[in-house]
C-alpha positions in Angstrom: -15.2 1.9 -0.3 -17.4 4.8 -1.1 -16.4 7.7 1.0 -14.8 11.1 0.2 -11.6 10.2 2.1 -8.5 9.4 0.0 -7.6 5.7 -0.3 -4.4 4.3 1.2 -2.8 0.9 0.4 -0.5 -0.3 3.2 1.9 -3.1 2.1 4.0 -4.8 4.7 4.8 -8.5 5.4 4.6 -7.8 9.2 1.0 -8.1 10.4 1.6 -5.9 13.5 3.0 -3.1 11.3 0.0 -3.3 8.9 -2.5 -3.3 11.8 -0.7 -0.5 13.6 -0.6 1.8 10.6 -4.2 1.0 9.9 -5.3 2.0 13.4 -3.1 5.2 13.2 -4.4 6.3 9.8 -8.0 5.0 9.6 -9.6 8.3 10.5 -8.0 10.1 7.5 -8.0 7.4 4.8 -10.0 4.5 3.5 -7.5 1.8 4.0 -6.6 -1.4 2.1 -3.8 -3.8 3.2 -1.7 -6.4 1.6 1.1 -8.7 2.9 2.9 -9.1 -0.4 3.3 -7.7 -3.9 0.7 -10.1 -5.4 -1.9 -9.0 -2.9 -1.0 -5.3 -3.5 -1.3 -5.7 -7.2 -4.7 -7.3 -6.8 -5.8 -4.2 -4.9 -4.2 -1.7 -7.3 -5.9 -3.4 -10.2 -9.5 -3.3 -8.8 -9.4 -0.1 -6.6 -8.4 3.5 -7.3 -5.6 4.0 -4.7 -4.4 7.5 -4.0 -1.4 6.6 -1.7 0.7 3.5 -1.6 2.8 2.9 1.5 5.1 0.0 1.2 8.1 -1.4 3.0 11.4 -1.8 1.1 11.7 -5.5 1.9 8.6 -7.7 1.7 10.0 -11.1 2.6 11.9 -12.1 -0.5 10.2 -9.5 -2.6 11.4 -5.9 -3.4 9.0 -3.0 -2.5 10.7 -0.9 -5.2 9.5 -3.3 -7.9 6.0 -2.8 -6.6 6.3 0.9 -6.8 7.7 0.7 -10.3 4.6 -1.3 -11.4 2.2 0.9 -9.5 3.5 4.0 -11.3 2.8 2.5 -14.6 -1.0 2.0 -13.8 -3.6 4.3 -15.3 -4.3 5.9 -11.9 -0.8 5.9 -10.5 -0.8 6.4 -6.7 1.6 8.6 -4.8 4.2 6.1 -3.5 6.1 6.2 -0.2 8.8 3.7 0.7 9.4 2.7 4.3 12.9 1.5 5.3 14.3 0.2 8.6 16.9 2.3 10.3 
């Protein structure tokens, strides 16, 4: 994407959550989505992401592990963890 808006990566294993967040935030961000850690890492390796929004549990995977890996990247995004209440 080539706009002046910041980039956002939404990572959640629930499609309706990804779609809802995309619709809510698409006017303020260039948005990428991933359903799992593998997909998220693919995006993080090829795109310069400013903000990473991930759920704590991604199926059997741990969103915190994704954040730890993202923070070690050359262009580390700001990371936000979503949890269920």
